[in-house]
N, C-alpha and C positions, 0 to 999 in steps of 0.2 A: 587631758580632761576636757570634756565638752563644756563649752561656755554658753550661757543663756543668750539668745538673740536679742532680748530686750535689755537685760542687765549684763553688759559685757564683762563686768568685774566679778560675776557670780558663777561658780561652777555648778553644773547640774549633778544631781544625786539620784542614784537608782531608787525606784519606788515601785512596789508591786501594786497594781490597780485591779487585778483580778487573779483568779486561780492560776492562769497560765500566761499572763502578760506582765512583764516588767518594763517600765519606761524610765526616762530620765526627766526629772522634774526640777524646777527652779525653786529653792526654798524662799526666795525673796518675792518674786511676782506671781508664783503659782503656775507659770507656764509649763507645758508638758511636751517633750519630744518623743515621737514614735518613730522607730526605725521601720524600714520597709517590711511590710507584712503584719506589723503589730496592730495597726488600726483595724484591719480585717479580722485579726484574731480577737480583738476586744469587742467588736460589733457583731461578729458572726456574719460578715459579708465576704463574698468571694474575692473582692478587690478592696484595697484600702479606700479608694474613692470610686464608687460604683460607676459613675458617669464621667470619668476623667477625660475621655476622648473629646467630649463636647465642651466640658467646662474649662479645660486647659486652654482652649482657643480664646477665652475671655480673660485669662490670667494676666496680671500686670506685676512688674517688679515691686516687691514690698519694702525694700530698704533694709531687710533683715538678712543676716548671713546664716547659712546652715551650720548647726552645731557639730555635724559629722564631718563635712568636707570643706567648710568655710566659704563656699560659693554663695552668690546671691540667690535668695528664694523668691518665689512668685506668690502673690496673693490671689486666691480664687475662692469661689463658693464651694462648699462641701457637697451640696446637692442643688439641683435646679429649683426645688420648691422651698428651700430654707434660706434664712439670712445669715447663717453661720459662715464666716470667712476664715479660711485657714492659710497657712504659709507652707508651700510645697517646694521641695528641692528636686529639680529635674535631673540632677546628677546621681544622687544616691536614693531618690524616691522616698525620703523620710518626710514626715509631716509635723509641723509645729502648731500647737493649740495654745492660745493665750490663757491666762488664769480664768477659771470658771467655764471655759468652753468645752472641756471634757464632759461636763454635766449636760450641755446642750447636745453633744455628740451621742451620749447615752440615750437621751430622750428621743432623738431622731431615729436611732436604731430600734427603739421599741415601738414607735408609732407606724413606721413604714408607709408614710403618706405618698412617697414617690414610687412610680412603677419600676424604675431602675433599681430601687432598694429592694423591692419585693422579689424581683428577678434574681438579684445578687444573693439574697437570703436563700432562695430556693436552690441555687447552684451550690451554696455553702452546705446546705442540708444534704444534698445528694452526695457531695464529697465526703461529708462527715459519716454518713451511713455506710458508704463504700469503705472508708478507712477502718470502721469498726470491725469489718469482717476478718481482717488479718493484721497482725502487728508483729514487729520484731522487738527484741529486748534492747532497750537503750543501755549502752555501756556505762553511763553515768548514773542513771536512776535505778538500774537493775530491775526494771519492770517492762512489760510488753506495751510500751507507749510510743513506739516508732511506727507511724502510719504513712502510707504512700501519699505523696503530695505533688501536684503539678505546679511548678513555678511559673511566673509570668513569662519566662524565657522558653517555656515549653519543655523543661527538663523535669523528669520524674525523680524525686528524691524521697527519703524517709524522714519525716519531721516528728520530733518528740513532743507529745502533748503536754508534758510536765516541764522540762527544762528548756524547751525550744531549740535544743541541739538538733543537728542535721547529719544524717548518714548519707554519704554519697558513694554509690558503687563505682567501680573502676570506670573511668571515662566521663562520669557525670560532672565532676568538678571542672574538667576542661571545657565541657559544653556550656556549663552555667557561667563560667568566667571568660568564655571565648578565648581559650588557650589551645595550643596544639596538643599539649599533654597536661595531665593533672597537676604536675609540679613545673614551675618555670625552668628549674635546673635541679633535677633530682640528685644527680651525682654530687653537686656542690653541698647538699644538705644531708646526704645519707649518713655521714659520720656523726651527726648530732642525735641520731635515733637512740632512745633509751627505752628498754622494755618496761611495760607497766602491767598492772593487774587488771586493766580494763579488757573486756572480752569482745571480740568482733561479733556483731549481731548476725553476720552471714555465715562465717565458717567456723566460729568458735575459737579461733586463735587469739593469743594475747596481742594487744595493740602496742605499737611503739609511739612514744611522744617524741616529736621532732620538729625542727624548724621547717617552715613552709617555703621560704625563699632566702637566699644568702643575705640580702640587704634588709631583711625584715625581722622584727622580734616575735612575729606571730608563730605560735607553736600549735600543732594539730596532732590528733591521734590517727595513726596510719597502720593498716594491716599489710604486712609484707607478703602474706600468703595470697590473699584474693585481690589486693590492690584497692580496697575500699578506704574511705577516709571519714572520720567523725569531726564535725565542726561544732564548737560551742555556739550558743546564741549570739548572733551579730557578727560572727567571724566570716560569713560568706561575703559581707559587704567589704571587709578588709581584703579578702582575696580578690574581689573585683577591682579594687583600687590598685593592688599589686599588679594584677593582670594588665590594667590600662597603662602602667608605667614600664612594663617589662618586655612587651612584644612590639617590635618595629612595624611600621605601616606596611612595608613590603611583605614581610612574613605573614602578617595578618591577612593581607589580600590573597596570598597564595592559599592559606588555610581555608578562607571563605569560599574560594573558587572550587577547591577540592570537595568541601562539604556540599556545595550546590551540585557538583557532579555526582556525588554519592547518593544524593536525594532525588536524582533523576532529571535535573535541569540540563538542557542541551544548548549548545551554542548555535545560533542561527546565522548563516552567512548572507 
């Protein structure tokens, strides 16, 4: 259970704050935790913090621990033109707002007084209009709500507008989580696969529910025919954590060098 950064003895509870955004809120102090991508979804900005590259340089340790990964967060301004201060986790990229600050966030998103905000909104609008042109059927919502989305890591995935689940084509999970393959050890978890009634959005086969990694309780839906994978909302963060703990430094270096070679980088003597 996630703990409130302000009230360490209080568990955060799921709370829906818009049609497509569910956050974790503290029933005691009213603070709200947004996982990576959720602030952007709530404000209709292309990034959670539109001017993060500049504002992060002025960030200072806040003394609060991240509800997601437990590491210390940093306090920083949300925009250069506002006085709203937020707590940001550099590890999992989540954002904490104290009680009442979500209202300030909403007001900022509506006024667009900062040029960075206006640019971020335009980028979001372009993506949204592009996504509306084609959609896949979400295996959980049974509706054409999966739209193409480019993550901050440069990986193109299909994100559900309704449940916020994510469809990853073969190889996309590996790229997003910086792994050599989609599963850390597929052979070790293959025996846990159970056939479900969920349908693959790409090839129409029935998906299997199975463990993602041997030492994790995380279960995902996997298509044994096309190699695609469906992740429920928030599960990509769990996969990134598993990835960080599963691949050794040497193996990761070799993989990165191979990726650089495949992308056209050459070694200069």
